[in-house]
C-alpha positions as CSV (number, residue, x, y, z in Angstrom):
1,M,97.9,89.6,106.6
2,K,99.9,92.4,105.3
3,R,103.7,92.2,107.1
4,K,104.6,94.9,109.0
5,L,107.7,97.0,107.6
6,Q,109.8,96.6,110.4
7,D,109.8,93.2,110.0
8,L,111.1,93.3,106.3
9,T,114.9,93.3,105.5
10,V,116.3,96.1,103.3
11,D,116.3,94.0,100.2
12,Q,112.3,93.1,100.7
13,L,111.9,96.9,101.7
14,V,113.6,97.2,98.0
15,D,111.8,95.1,96.3
16,S,108.5,96.3,97.7
17,F,109.5,99.9,96.7
18,A,110.0,98.4,93.1
19,D,106.3,96.9,93.2
20,I,104.7,99.9,94.0
21,G,106.4,101.6,91.3
22,V,105.2,99.3,88.9
23,A,101.9,99.3,90.2
24,Q,101.9,103.2,90.1
25,D,102.8,103.2,86.4
26,Q,99.8,100.7,85.8
27,A,97.8,103.0,87.6
28,L,99.1,106.2,85.7
29,L,98.5,104.8,82.5
30,Y,94.8,103.6,83.5
31,D,94.1,107.0,84.5
32,E,93.4,105.7,88.2
33,H,94.1,108.7,90.6
34,K,92.6,106.8,93.8
35,K,94.7,104.0,93.2
36,Y,97.7,105.9,92.5
37,T,97.3,108.2,95.6
38,R,97.0,105.0,97.9
39,L,100.1,103.7,96.2
40,F,102.1,107.4,96.8
41,S,101.6,106.7,100.2
42,D,102.5,102.8,100.6
43,M,105.8,104.0,98.8
44,N,106.3,106.9,101.6
45,E,105.9,104.2,104.0
46,V,108.5,102.0,102.5
47,D,110.7,105.2,102.3
48,Q,110.3,106.3,105.8
49,E,111.2,102.5,106.5
50,L,114.0,102.8,104.7
51,R,115.3,106.4,106.4
52,S,114.8,105.2,109.8
53,R,117.5,102.7,109.1
54,G,120.1,104.9,107.9
55,V,122.0,106.0,104.8
56,K,123.0,102.6,103.7
57,A,119.7,101.2,103.8
58,R,118.5,104.3,101.6
59,L,121.6,103.8,99.3
60,A,119.9,100.0,98.6
61,L,117.7,101.9,96.4
62,L,120.6,102.8,93.9
63,K,120.0,99.2,92.2
64,L,116.8,99.6,91.0
65,Y,117.9,103.1,88.8
66,N,118.3,99.8,86.2
67,H,115.1,98.8,86.9
68,P,112.8,98.0,83.7
69,N,110.4,99.8,84.7
70,M,110.8,103.7,84.4
71,Q,108.3,104.7,87.2
72,V,110.7,102.4,89.9
73,R,113.6,104.3,88.2
74,V,112.4,107.9,88.6
75,K,111.1,107.2,92.3
76,A,114.1,105.6,93.1
77,A,116.0,108.5,91.9
78,V,114.3,111.1,93.8
79,R,114.3,109.1,96.7
80,T,118.2,109.0,96.7
81,L,118.8,112.5,95.5
82,A,119.8,113.5,99.2
83,V,122.2,110.7,99.8
84,A,123.5,110.1,96.1
85,P,123.2,113.3,94.2
86,E,125.6,112.9,91.7
87,E,124.1,109.0,90.6
88,A,120.7,110.4,91.3
89,R,121.1,113.4,89.0
90,R,122.9,110.8,86.3
91,A,119.9,108.7,86.6
92,L,117.5,111.5,86.4
93,R,119.3,113.0,83.4
94,E,119.1,109.7,81.4
95,I,115.1,109.4,81.9
96,S,114.6,112.9,81.2
97,D,116.5,112.3,78.2
98,S,114.9,109.0,77.3
99,Q,111.6,111.3,76.4
100,S,109.6,108.4,78.0
101,Y,106.6,110.3,79.4
102,P,105.0,111.0,81.8
103,Q,108.2,110.1,83.8
104,A,111.1,112.3,81.3
105,A,109.0,115.1,82.4
106,D,109.1,114.0,86.0
107,A,112.8,113.8,86.0
108,S,113.1,116.8,84.3
109,M,111.1,119.1,86.7
110,I,112.8,117.4,89.6
111,L,116.0,118.3,88.0
112,R,114.9,122.2,87.1
113,D,113.6,122.5,91.0
114,F,116.7,120.9,92.2
115,D,119.2,122.8,90.3
116,N,117.3,126.4,91.2
117,G,117.2,125.6,94.8
118,S,113.2,125.2,95.0
119,Y,113.2,121.4,95.5
120,K,115.4,120.4,98.6
121,P,116.0,116.6,99.0
122,D,115.9,115.2,102.4
C-alpha cells in the first residue's frame, strides 16, 4: 500500500521527487507518454505537499540541483524558481548550456519565458 504523502518526512518527499524525475526521464527516453503524464501528476502531488509545508520544505529541493539525472535537476530548478530564483536560474542556465536534450531545451524555454515575464513561478 502506498504511503500517504502527508506521512512522509521532507527528506522522503525529496527522495520521492527524485525517483519520479528518474522515471520521467526513462518514460521520455522510451516515448511512454501515458506513463510520463502519470508521473507528471505524481510529481505535482509531491510538490504540492512540499508547498503545504512552507518555503523551507520547498528549499529542500535545492539539493537535487546536483543530482546525476538531468531530468531531476531541471524539474527541481523549475519547482524552486519562486523561492530561490538566483540559484534556480543558475541551475537552469547550466542545464541549458549542457546541451543535454531534451532537458536543455526545457531549461532554455523556462529561462526565456521567465525573463520575458510570460512564466510566473508560484
